[in-house]
N, C-alpha and C positions, 0 to 999 in steps of 0.2 A: 585310244591313245596309241596302240601299237601300230596301226596302219597309217598314222599321220606323220608327215614330215616333222623333223625336230623342232622347227620354228613354230608350227601350228600346235604341236604338243605342248610347248612352253606356254603359249597363250591360253590353252585350255587349263593348264595347271594354275596359272595366274588368276583366271576367272574363278576357278574352283576355290581358291584360297581367299578371294576378295571378301566374301561375306563374313568370314571369321575375323579378318583384319578390320573391316568396317565395323563390326560389332564391338570389337576391342577398343577401337577409337571412339566409338559412340559412348561406350561405358565410361571411358576415361573423361570425355567431355561432360557427360551427365554428372559425374562425381565432382568435377571442378565447378560446374554450375550450381550444384547443391551447396557446396562450401561457400561460394560467393553469395548465394541467396541468404544462407544463415548469417553471414557477415553483414549484409545489407539490413536484414531484419533486426539484428542486434543494434546496429547503428541507428535505425529508425526509432526503436524503443528508447535508446539512450537519449536521443535528440528530443523525442516527445516528452520524456520524463523531465529533462532539463527545462524545457519550455514550460511545463506545468509548475515546476518549482519556482521558476522566475515569475510567472504569473501570480502564484500564491504570495511570494515575497512582496511583490508590488501591491496586491490587494491588502495585505496586513499592514504595510507601511501607510497606505492611503487610509485605512480604517483608523490607525493611530493618529495620523495627522489631522484627520476630520473630527476627532473626539477630544473632549476636554480632559479625559483621564484614561488610564488603562482599563479601569472598571467599566467605563462607558463603552469602550471599544470592544470589550471581550466578546460580547454576543455576536457582533459583526465579524470578529475574527474567527469564531467557531463556525459561522456560516461560510466564510471564505474557504476555510480548510475542508469543511464537509463537501461543499460544492465542487472545489477544485480537484480534490483527491478521491471523490466518489464515496465518502463515508456517509453514514446515515444518521448517526447520533453523535452529539458532542456535549461534553459537560465540562465546565471550567471550575476548578476549585481553587480558592485563594486562601493564603495563610492569615488567619485572624490573630494577630500578635497579642492582643489583649487577652483573649481567651486561650491561646495556645492550641488552636485547633484549625482544621481546614473548614472552610465554609463554601457551600456550593453557591457560586457567584452568578453563573449563567448556564443556560442550556439551549441547544439547537437540535432540531431533528428535521428529517424530511417530513412533509405533511402527513403521510400515512402513519407515522409513528408518534405524532405529537401527544396522543393520549395513552400511549403504551406504558405498561408498568415499569419497563426499563428506565423511563424518564420520570413518570409520576411517583413511583415508590423509591426513587433514589434518595439516600439519606441526605439530610441538609447539612450535616456536620460529620467530620471524621477526626478521630484522635490520631496523634502521632503514632505511626506504625499500624494502624487499624485498616484492614481491607487493602486492596491494591492502591487506592489513592494515598492512604497513610503510608503504605510501604514505599511508594515513590517518593513521597515527601521526605521520609526518613532517610532513604538512600541517596536521593538526589539523582538517581539513575532511571532511564526509561524502563518500562516493563511492557512486554509483549505477551499476549495470551493468544494462542492459535485457535483454540476452540473454547469459548467462554461457557458453552453449554455443559462441559464436562470437567473442566480444569478446577481442581480444588482451590486454587488461589483466587478464584472468582466466586464469591459466596452467593451471587444472585443468578446461578445457573438456570433456575427455572424461568426467571424473567427473560433471560437471554434466549432461551428456547422459544418462548412465546413471540418474541420480537424477531426471531430467526437471525440473531446476532451470532456470528461465527468467531470473529477475532476482535481483539481489543488492544488498544495501546494507551499507556499512560505516559505522558511526556512532561517532564519537569519544566516549569517556566522559572528561569533563573535570572537574578540580577545581583551583581556584586558578590558572587559565590554564595548566595542565599537562595534556597528554593522558596519561591512565592507561592506556588501552587502547581497544579498540573491540568492538563487538558486530557480528557478521556474521550476517545472516539471509538465507536463500535462500527464494524463494517458488516453489512448484511450479506450473507451467502458466500462471499469469497474469503479465503484465508490469506494471511499475510504471506 
């Protein structure tokens, strides 16, 4: 640098500083692209989930329209929910007003779990407040269990282990502020 004319010395200094400046600009652009990619991914997931919910609503309404009663449609609705949302087991409990208990109305499973104890040994009736189904009926509120194999609120943990059930949801079916029953669905391997 010492023997070069001033103008050439400045060019050398500019060239020497260029990699650091370029690296800083590249890092800034990379950071901006990562933020934008996360935004696009979140938008894609939200759009995909909205499309799935809309498809599920359509399928449930179609099942109800094609059936003579809710009881007739419930098995088809369980299948619609399971297939659309990726659940593997569904049980529908309905309120038997004459007996004052919940009655297992319908079940649905993916084929490989059809004979599994999680379905076969499911109780056929539940009292008010008994087990997760009865608790959902009593409270009228959804109940979510992240790991059915170990959660004390799910008394059939060993059956859940055998079926590889990880998470469960009990969702009240309501009409005119009355809980008619609920839909139980267990999802294999993934947690809520």
